[in-house]
N, C-alpha and C positions, 0 to 999 in steps of 0.2 A: 826372438824366434827366427826360425830358419826360413829363408826365401820370402821375406815380407813383401818385397816389391820388385819382382823380376822385370827386366826390360823386354818388351815384346818387339820382335822383328818380323814384320809382315812380308818383307821381300828379301831376296838375296842381295840386292844392291844395298839395302840397309846394313846387312852384315858387313859388307866390304867397307861401307862408309864409316861405321862406328868403330871399326878396328883399323881404320886408315890404310886399307889395302887398295891396290889399283882397282879401277872399275872392272866388273866381271865382263868376260868376253861375250856372254849371253845372259840376258836378264833372268832366265828361268833355270839355268844350270851353271854351276861353277865348280872348279877344282882348285882347292887352295893348298899350297905347300904349308905343312904344319910349322916348320921352322920359321917361316915368314910371319905366321900368325902369332907365334910366341913372342917374337921381337916386337910386333905391333901392339900386343896386349900390355906391354910395359908402359905404354903411353895412354892406356884406356882405363877408366874407373869402372867399366861395366864388367861384372863377373857372374851375373845371374841373368839368364835369358830364357824366353819362351819363343820358339821359332814357329812360323807358319809354313815350314818346308821340311822335307826329309833330309837327314844328315847321315852319311855313312863315313866312318873314319877308321884309319889304321895309324897308330902312333907308337913310336919307339922312344924309350928314354924320356917319358913324359915328365916335364918339370912342373907339374901342378897336380893338386889333389882335386878330385871331382866328386860331386854329389848329384846323383841322377835319381829322381823320384824320392824314395825314402832311404836310400843306401849310399854310403860313402865308399869311394875307391881311392886307392893309392897305387896307381899303375906303374910298374917298373919294367915289365917285359913288353914285347910287341903285342898289342892287342887291337881288336876290332870291336867297335860298338856302333849301335844303330839308334837313331832317334826319329820318331814320327812327329808330325805337326802337333803342336799344343803341349809338348812335354817340356818339363823344366830342367835346366842344366845349370849347375853352379860350379865355378872353378876357382881355386885359390892357388896363386903362384907359389912355388917352392923356391926359396932363395938358395941357390946352389950354382956356383960358377964353374964347378968341376966338369970335365969331359966325361962321357960323350954328350954332344949336343942333341937336342930332340930332333926327330925326323918323322916323316909320314905325310899323310894327305887327308883331306876332308872333301868329300863330294857332297855338294848341296843340290837338291833337286826340288824345285817348286812343283806342287801338285798340278798346276796348270800345264806344265811341260808334258805331263802324262795324259792330258785330256784327250778323250776320243781314241784312246789306244787300249788294248787288252790289259796292259800293266796297270792302268788306273784303278781297276778293281782288284786285279790279282795281287797287287803289292800288299794288300791287307792280310793275305794268308800267311805271310812270312812272320811267324810268331816272335822271331828274335828282335823285332822292333820293341817288344815288351820285356825282353830278357834282362836289360841292363840294370834293373833294380838289384840284381845280385850276380849276374853272370855275363861278363864280356867274353868275347871269343879269342882264345889264345892261338896264335898261328905258328906253324912251323915255317922254316925258311922257304921250303918248297911251296907251301900253300900261299905264303905272302908273295912269292914270285908270280904265281898264277894270277893273283888279284892285281899285282903291279902291271902286268902286261895288259890286262883289260882296262885298267885306268889310263894307261898310255894311249890305248886305242881311242878312248873317250876324249882325252885331251886333244889328240891329233884331229879328231873329227870336229869338235866344237870350235877349235881355233882356226880351222880352214874356212873357206868361203861357204856360208850356209846356203844349201840348196834344198830342193824338195825331198831329197833322200836323207838329209842329215838327221832329222828327228828319229826316223825309224831305225837308222843304224845305231844311234846312241842308245835308244831304248832297248834295242836288242842286246847291246853290250851290258847295260845295267841289269837286264833280266838274267843274263849269264852270270854276272857277278853275284847276284842274289842267290841263284841256284847253287853256285859253288859255296857260298857262305852257309847255306842250309846243309850242304854235305859236310862242311867242316864242323858245324855245330853237332851233327850226329856223331862224327868222329870224336868230338870232345866228350859227349855223353858216354861213349863206350870206353875211351881210354882213361877217363878219370873215374875208374870203377870204385876205388876206395872212398873218395869223397862222395860219390853218388850213392853208394850203399850206406854211407853214414846218414845221408838225407833220408833214405828209405827207413833206416832204423829209427830216426827221429819221428817220421810220420807214424810208424807203428806204435811207438811209445806215447806220442801225443794222443792218438786215438784210443789206446788202451786206458790211459789216464782219464780221458774224457768220458768214456763209457763206464768207468768205475765210479764216476761221480754221481751221487744221488740227485744232483740238481738237473740231470739230463731231462727229466720229465718237464721241468720248467723251461729249460733252454732250447729243447728240441734237438734235432740232429745237427751236428756241426756242418757248416757249409764249406765248400771248396775254398772260398775266400778266407774263411776263418783259419783253416789249416795253413794256407799259404802265408797269411799274415803272421801266424805264430812262428813260422820258420824263417820269416824275413826274406821270402822270395816271391816272385810273381806267380799268380795262379796258373797262367799259361806255361811258364817254365816248369813248374812242379808237375803238371799233368803230362807235359812232354817228356820229362825225365822218367816219371813212373811208367809211361807207355813203353819207353825203350828198355827199362830194367825188368818190368813185370808183365807188359802187355795189357795193363789195365790203367784206367784213368784214376784221378784222385777220387772222383765220385764213386767209382767201383770199389776202391779201397775202403771208403767210408761205409758203403753197404755191406762189404764182407765182414767188417768189424761188428757191424750191427747184427748180422746174422749169427756170428759167433756168440754174441751176448744173448741173443734170443734163444739159441739152442741150449745154452747154459740154463736159462730160466725155465725152459720147457722140460728139461730133463732132470732138474734138481729141485724144483719147487712145485707147489700145488696152485700157483696163481693161474687165473683164467687167461685165455688168449687176449681178452680185452684189457685186463690189468697189465699184462706184459706189454702190450702195444702202447698204452698210455705211459707206462714207465720208461719206455724207449723214446718217448717224445712224439708219438703219432697222435694226431687229433682224431683220426678215424681208424678203428681196428681193421676195417676192410682193406685199407691201404697197406697196413702192415702184413696182413695175410697174403695179399697179392704179391708183394715184394718177396716174402718168404718162399712162396711157391715158385716164383720165377727163378729164385736162386737155388732152391733145393729140389724142385719138382715134387715136393710134398707140401700139403697144407700143414699149419702148425699143429693141428690135432693129430694128423697122420704121423708126423714126426714124433710127437709125444707117445702115441700108441706103440711105436716101435720099441719103446723101452719097457713096455708092460710085461 
């Protein structure tokens, strides 16, 4: 089975130690050169970890395959990905001595470094910490340069003599890095229209098939998580993508498909409103009627009467 016994890393110092890297300059934040890490990994048997800190990475010419959550990746281009505390990452080295050599950086941030700052709570709103199940961030050279400059500022600050300004300056740089990353993710949503619209087509087909199934009355309405799992992407990523493409969340798409089915039943059958509600997976007809009126501004009976 996959990931039977991951190695838990509670501190950034443990990460440095297990991969035989020099001790971190600061116990709660570290910037690691990816080429150095790849070289160190050759002497380590650890390839599956659960970390108790945040990780932000940019890697080019990755010489390993990665599995994060339930999805495998084979990264070739320069990509950026994010990990939150408690997430599982598995890497498998790829035997390939050909050039070019891997490059990039990994920024490790322990939650304690953010303690008593606005970013401690705000960092949770950056949904891309969940996106890696299916979608890493692909960077243009210009975008990567923007992030590289911020990383250099962080490196310079934490390698200098620590004073009472150091933490706030570094956190300001991290927050700017996250905000740029969020902008780049939105660009990726927009520029990858073909792939994104394929996802939208798959959502529509999945919901159409689901609502055509007679077992709907037993299964109930499909959940957002059910749709995301069926498409092998995270629920937060799916809702974010649909919001950009259509202005509606996954839940709203489910409700729209439900209303389509309800309109069909109301206009082409003699079933009562209660029978239609139960057939669509509602335990209480009143809940169905309320949702229908919210969506159409008509009650089910008023809608049916318009066809008389």
